[in-house]
N, C-alpha and C positions, 0 to 999 in steps of 0.2 A: 380673381386678382392674383398678381404675382407678388410674392414677398420681396421687399427690398430692405436691406440693412442700412443703418445710418450711423456715421461716426463723425465727431468733430476733431479735426487735427489741431494739435497744439504747437506745431512747428513744422518747418519744411521737411526735415528728415522724418518726422512722424507721419506726415502726409504721404511721402513716397513709400515708406515701409508699409503703411496701411493699404495703399493701392496695390503694391506688389503681392500682398497676401491674397488678392482676388483678381484674377485675370479679367473679370467682367465688371470691375468697379469703374467709377467715374468721379471726377472732381466736381464739386458744386460751389459756385461763387454766387453771382447775382441770380442765376437760375432763370433768366428771362427767356432763354431758348431751351435749355435742358428740360425744364418742367413741362413746357409745351410739348416737346417731343415724347416725353414720358407719357403724358396724357393721351397722345395720339397713338401710342404703342409702336412708335417708329424706332426708338432706341430702348434697349432692355437691359440696363445695368442691374446687377444683383446687389450692388452696394453703392451708396453715395457717400463721398467723403467731403464734408463741409470744411472749406479752407478759409472762411471769412475771418477767422481769428489770427491768421498769419500776418506778420508785420511786413506786408508787401504793398502798402497803399500810399507810400510817399511819392511826391513829385519833387525832384531836386535837380539843381544845376550840376553839370559836369565841368571839369576843369577846362575843357576845350571850348566852352560856350554852348555845348549841347545840353540835352536834358535826359534824365532818367525818369521814366514813368513807371511806377510800380504796377505789377500785374493786377493788383486788387484795387487800384485807384478807380473810383467810379467815373463814368463818362462825364458826368456833370462837373466833378472836381477838376478833371483834366481840361475841360472846355473853358473853365474860368481861371485857371492858374495863370498868373501874370507872365511867367516865362513862356508859356504856350501862346497866349494872346499876342504878346509883343514880338516874339522871335519866330513863331511858326503859326501865323494866323490861319493857314489852310487846315491845320489840325483842329483848331478851335471851331472853325466853320463846319468842317466835316462832322464833328461830334454833335453840334447843335442841329444840323440838318439830318442826322442819322437816326434820330429816335425822338419819341415824345418826351416831355420833361419827366414823366413818371418812370419811364424806362431808363432814361439817362441817370436818374438818382439810384437805380438798382444795379444796372449792368456794369460789369468790370471791364477794364481795358483788355486784360488777357482773354476773357471770355468772348469779347467782341471779335478778336482775331480768329477764335476757334468756332464761331457760330456756323451752323449748317446751312445748306442752301435752302432757298424758299420755293424750289420747284414743287409744284402741286403733286406731281407724280411721286416724288420722294416722300412727301408728307402725307399722302393719302393712305399709306400703309398696305395697299393691295396691288397697285399697278406695277408692272415690270419696271425695275429701276436698278441699274448696276451699282449705284452708290449705296443703296440700302441692302440689296441682295445681289452680290456679284454674279454675273453670268446670265441674269434674267432678261437683259435688254434695256433699251432706253425708250420709254414711251413718248418722250418729247420730240424725238426725231421726226415723226410723222403726225404728232399730236398738236395740242394747243401750245405753241412755242413763241408767242408774241414777246414774252419777257425774257427769252433765253439768249444765249451767247452767240456772237458771230466771230469771235476771236478766241484762239486757244482751245478750240473744240476737238472732239474726236468722234468716231462712230459709236463710242460707248457712253458719252455724256456731253450735253450741251448746256448744263445748268450754270447760271451766273453766280459768282460769289457776291453775297449781299452786303458786305461791310463797306461803310463809307470811310471811316477813319483809316482803314487799311490802305485805301487808295492814296491818301495823303502820306502815310508812312512809307509806302513803296516809292513814291516820288522823292522822298527825302533820304532814302538809303538807310532806314532804321535797322537796328539790330535787335533780334529777339533773344533775350537771355533766359536760359533754362537751367534747371537742376533736376537730376534724375538718377536712376540706378547706375549710370555710367559716369556720373559726375556732372560738372557744369559745362555748358556749351554756349557759344555765341553764334547765332544763325542769321545771316543776312536775310532781311525780310522777303526779298524777291525769291529766295530759295525756300523760304518757310511755306509758301503756297505752291503746291504741286499741280501741274497740268494733269488732266484726267488720263490721257493716253489710253492704255488698255486696262488700267487699274484705277478707275475713278473713286473707289472706296478708300484709297490712300490719299488723304488730303494734305498731310503734313509729315515732315521727316522726323517725327518724334516717336519715342517708344512708349509703351504702356508704363505709366507711373511718372513719366517725365512731366515736369511742372514748369510753366512759364512763370518767371519771377520778376521780370522787368522788360521794358522796351526802351532801348537807348536810341535817341535821335541825335545824330552828329551835328555839330555846328554847321550852319549853312547860311551865310549872309544873304544870299539870294532869296531865302525863304521869308525875309521881312516884307518883301513885296510879292506875296502869294495869295491865292484864293482857292476856294472850292466851289465849283459851279455844279449844281444838281438839277437835271431835267427830269421831271416826273409827271405822272398823269394828273396829279392834283397838288395844290400848294401845301396842304397839311401833311401829316406823317404818312409817308409813302416811300417805297423803294425806288431806286433810280432806274429810269430807262437808259440814260447815259449820264455820267458825271465826269468831271475833269478836275484834277488837282494840279495847279499850275504855279510855278515860280519863275520869274523872268527878270533878267538884268539887261538893260539897254544902255549903250553909250554911243553918242553921235548917230543915233538912229539905227545902230547895228546891235544884234543880239550877241552878247558875250557870255551869257550863262542862261540855261533854261532847264527846268525840271518839269516833266509832265507825266501823269499817270491817269488811266481811265477806269471808271467803274460802270457797272450795268451792262457791259458789252462783252465781257470775257469770263472764262471759267475761273479766273483768279484776278486779283487786282493787277491791272495791265500797265506795265511801264512802257510808255510810248517812245521807245528808243529811236524809231525812224523819224519821228517828229523832232526829237532833240538833235539828232545828227544833221537833219536837213536845215535846221534853223541856226546852228552855230555859225556865226560870221555872216548870216543873211540879214537883209533889211527887215526891220521890225514893222512890217506892214501887212495888210490884209492879203495881198497876193502871195507873199511868202508863207503866211500862215495856212492859206488854203492849199498850196502845193504840198506842204508838209503833212497836212491832215489827209490829203488824198493818198500820199505814199503809205501812211500808217494803215489805212483801211483797205489797201490793195489786197491784203492777205485775208480779208473777211470772208467767211463762209455762211451766208444767211440761209435760213431754213424757213421757207413758207411765210409764216405770219410775222417774222422778225426782220424781214428784208429792209424795212424802213429805218432800222437802226444804223445802217451803213451811212446814209446821208445825214441822219440826225447826229451821229458821232462826229462827222466832219464839221458840221455846223457848230456843234458844241465846242470842239477844239478851237475853231476860229474865234468864236465869241469869247471864250476864256482867255485866249492869248491877247486879243484886242483889249480886254479889260485889264489884264495884267500889265500890258504895255503902258496903259494910262497910269496905273499905279507906279510903275517904274519911273516914268517921266516925272510924275508928281513928287516922287521921292528923291529926285536929284539927278536922274538920267537926262539925256538930251537927244 
């Protein structure tokens, strides 16, 4: 067995200082992923810094009508918060669909953003994996890759990002607030998740000791008519084959605002900007939705067993947009 030291942080500055004292340390919040990876010997921190006592669990309104979700807010608390349910239903739905009740009561919002990939080759601890051991190769390229990515891939990694709520947050242009050795930072969430490129082991642009303190969700009136659609192998707790976070505003049958992001198909929560560009000013009908979905998936690079995801993603986009259009019309659009 490997020895691991344990410390409880009493404040943000204390947590950062303790982390900086050991380059191999890691923060511990809900632990729903970190403890699993420790047991599998996939991650090997020499010190765990328990941050659960830090005052980072509040969910509060922002002056512009947005929300600030503390990094230590539990998924279940965020899913039930009135401001989330009323103004950002796609976030609430993604949280409920993202984990079992037991996990939602334990897992933190900040930890959810930082969770590691569910790729079998990453987690088995022995297969070549560039995320786990840079330069060893990617076993999934020619291996069992049914659940892997078709967008944002490289020759070094095709693992999908597993988070559901991150998909909704990307669609809403959330901002990740951090504090660390270099001070505070505000990182647009689409920049918070890095494409694998040649360095898949770098997943986020944060330095050692840097701590997520909050997630800011800007005001977005269109988000009131939003939803999260998750397609998976079974209806109970399962990761997405394809998911879509959609917000849509329609006037006189024309799209005047749209937000869309995809999960389960890319190496990061995928903002579907081609869909958004194609639909602005277009008719809110199935034909327009299908054309936009086709444009988005034109860049897909399927690998063997996951080729079905290309069509499945297009169908999911269309279904999500059709449902959102119905919500928009029911909410006062025409």
